[in-house]
C-alpha positions as a printed Julia matrix, in Angstrom:
211×3 Matrix{Float64}:
 49.08   -8.91  128.77
 45.64   -8.0   130.52
 43.91   -5.11  129.28
 43.13   -3.32  132.98
 39.58   -2.08  133.63
 37.57    0.9   131.38
 40.09    0.74  128.8
 38.18   -0.86  126.54
 34.73    0.68  124.79
 31.66   -1.05  125.7
 31.45   -2.27  122.21
 34.51   -3.85  122.4
 34.23   -5.48  126.15
 31.13   -6.64  124.57
 32.47   -8.55  121.79
 34.89   -9.77  123.64
 32.63  -11.41  126.35
 30.43  -12.72  123.21
 33.47  -14.45  122.41
 34.47  -15.45  125.31
 31.04  -17.0   126.44
 30.94  -19.0   122.77
 34.46  -20.38  123.95
 33.82  -21.23  127.81
 30.64  -23.49  126.52
 32.45  -25.08  123.84
 35.42  -25.87  126.48
 32.87  -26.93  129.4
 31.28  -29.62  126.94
 34.54  -30.78  125.68
 36.11  -31.01  129.63
 36.2   -34.87  130.83
 36.27  -35.72  134.08
 39.28  -37.13  134.15
 40.56  -33.61  132.69
 39.63  -31.68  135.95
 42.69  -31.61  137.99
 44.94  -30.99  134.92
 42.38  -27.92  134.38
 42.9   -27.29  137.95
 47.03  -27.21  137.78
 46.68  -25.57  134.48
 44.77  -22.6   136.01
 47.42  -22.37  139.04
 50.21  -22.38  136.76
 48.85  -19.9   134.59
 47.67  -17.57  137.7
 51.04  -17.95  139.41
 53.22  -17.11  136.02
 52.01  -14.24  135.68
 51.95  -12.28  138.99
 55.79  -13.83  139.45
 56.88  -12.1   136.1
 55.05   -8.91  135.1
 56.17   -6.1   133.48
 53.2    -2.82  134.05
 53.05   -1.35  131.01
 50.5     1.4   131.23
 46.76   -0.05  130.84
 47.93   -3.47  130.48
 51.14   -5.72  131.18
 53.99   -7.94  129.89
 53.98  -11.82  131.09
 54.48  -15.11  130.46
 50.92  -16.85  129.67
 51.45  -20.22  129.47
 48.87  -19.95  126.5
 50.77  -22.77  124.39
 50.93  -25.68  127.52
 47.23  -24.76  127.95
 46.24  -25.65  124.64
 48.65  -28.65  124.37
 47.06  -30.02  127.25
 43.55  -29.14  127.55
 42.38  -28.36  123.68
 39.08  -26.14  123.84
 39.12  -26.74  127.75
 41.63  -23.96  128.28
 39.31  -21.38  127.47
 37.4   -21.92  130.78
 40.53  -22.01  132.85
 42.3   -18.74  131.75
 38.5   -17.05  132.52
 38.65  -19.13  135.74
 42.39  -18.08  136.18
 41.96  -14.14  135.26
 38.93  -14.12  137.08
 40.58  -14.46  140.31
 43.18  -12.43  139.54
 40.93   -9.35  138.49
 39.22  -10.38  141.97
 42.27  -10.52  144.21
 44.97   -8.19  142.62
 42.9    -6.24  140.03
 45.09   -7.21  137.13
 42.85   -6.81  134.27
 39.2    -6.66  134.94
 35.76   -7.71  135.66
 34.45   -5.51  132.15
 37.16   -6.66  130.25
 37.3   -10.12  131.42
 35.89  -11.74  128.67
 38.63   -9.74  126.29
 41.37  -10.66  128.44
 40.04  -14.27  128.02
 39.99  -14.44  124.25
 42.88  -13.25  124.02
 44.88  -15.46  125.99
 42.66  -17.99  124.94
 42.14  -18.25  121.57
 45.37  -19.02  120.86
 45.4   -22.12  122.67
 42.96  -23.41  120.84
 44.89  -22.54  118.06
 47.56  -24.61  119.27
 46.09  -27.4   120.02
 44.63  -27.81  116.64
 48.4   -26.66  114.92
 50.69  -28.59  117.21
 48.92  -31.65  119.61
 48.24  -34.31  116.8
 52.24  -33.65  115.85
 53.37  -33.87  119.15
 51.73  -36.97  119.7
 52.97  -38.9   116.87
 56.46  -37.43  117.37
 59.78  -39.81  117.59
 61.67  -38.47  120.52
 61.91  -36.01  123.21
 63.84  -33.75  121.1
 61.25  -33.53  118.37
 58.4   -33.17  121.41
 60.57  -30.15  122.61
 60.71  -28.24  119.67
 56.78  -28.65  118.59
 56.48  -27.8   122.39
 58.61  -24.58  122.02
 56.87  -23.72  118.43
 53.66  -24.19  120.24
 54.57  -21.65  122.77
 55.93  -18.66  120.65
 53.17  -19.36  118.41
 50.46  -18.92  120.77
 52.21  -15.8   122.61
 52.69  -14.12  119.16
 49.25  -14.48  118.39
 48.22  -13.57  121.95
 50.16  -10.26  121.12
 48.61   -9.66  117.96
 44.88  -10.21  119.4
 46.16   -8.09  122.28
 47.62   -5.1   120.14
 44.34   -5.23  118.37
 41.69   -4.71  121.06
 43.95   -1.37  122.02
 44.16   -0.45  118.55
 40.4    -0.7   118.19
 39.86    0.97  122.29
 41.42    4.19  121.08
 44.2     5.6   119.01
 46.23    7.17  122.2
 46.5     3.07  123.19
 48.31    2.03  119.85
 51.24    3.7   121.4
 51.58    1.21  123.94
 51.64   -1.2   121.21
 55.17   -0.2   120.13
 56.58    0.03  123.34
 55.47   -3.37  124.22
 57.24   -5.16  121.18
 60.42   -5.32  122.32
 59.67   -6.73  125.94
 57.45   -9.28  124.33
 60.38  -10.86  121.86
 62.03  -11.4   125.53
 59.09  -13.12  126.5
 58.38  -14.79  123.25
 62.02  -16.99  123.82
 61.17  -17.85  127.64
 57.89  -18.88  126.44
 59.41  -21.13  123.32
 61.62  -22.67  125.89
 59.36  -23.31  128.87
 56.85  -25.1   126.95
 59.42  -27.1   125.28
 61.27  -28.22  127.72
 57.52  -29.34  129.37
 56.75  -30.93  126.09
 59.9   -32.76  125.88
 59.32  -34.05  129.61
 55.33  -35.05  129.49
 56.72  -36.87  126.16
 58.84  -39.0   128.38
 57.14  -40.07  131.18
 53.67  -39.7   130.48
 52.72  -38.85  127.13
 48.9   -39.35  127.69
 49.0   -36.1   128.95
 48.48  -35.15  125.14
 45.22  -37.09  124.26
 42.08  -35.17  124.25
 38.81  -36.14  123.27
 39.13  -34.66  119.48
 35.25  -33.47  118.87
 32.75  -31.77  121.83
 30.59  -34.03  123.3
 31.89  -37.27  122.51
 35.54  -39.26  123.94
 37.06  -39.98  120.71
 41.05  -38.7   120.05
 42.36  -36.64  117.06
C-alpha cells in the first residue's frame, strides 16, 4: 500500500505531508513514557510485516499494514510510529519514498486512529477473549479497508492512468483483509487474557485520563 516516489503530484503530496505533520504532533503529545517500548515494538512489527508479505503492484504494493492493531494499542501515538517505520523502509529499501512519506503516513496512520475511537473502549469493556477476538478482527478489517479507500483516493487524485491500479488491487486486498482481521483478532484475544492493560491509552492529549 506504499505509494512510490514521484507518483503523487506536488499538491497531493503536500496535502498528505501537512495532514501527517498534524497527526504526528498530536501523536507525540499523546504518547506517555510507558508507551514508548510498546511503540517501538509496534514500529518493528509494521516494518517487518510489509517487507515479508508484499505484492508489488505498479506504483504501489499490497501487504499487511497492522494499523488496526496499532490503533488499539497506541491510539494517536500510532501516527508517529507509522512515520518512523515508513521512513526507514523508504531509506533502506526504497519502499514508498520521501516525497510521499506524509501521504503514506496518512493512508496507514489515520485508520489506526479511527480504530482507536471505534473499538478500543468496547475491547476494554468486553467480557471474554472470544469477544475480544471479534472486536480485534473487526478493527483489523476496518483499518485496512479505510486504508485502501484513502490509498485509492490518493492514486485517483494523482492521475487517471493510476485509477487502473485500484481495480487490479481490489482482489489482493480482499485476501489481505482476512489475514489482517484474523491476526489482529488473535493478538487482541491473547492480550485480553494475559495483559488487558495493554489497551489502556490516554484519552485526551496531554492528560493521563483514560477513555
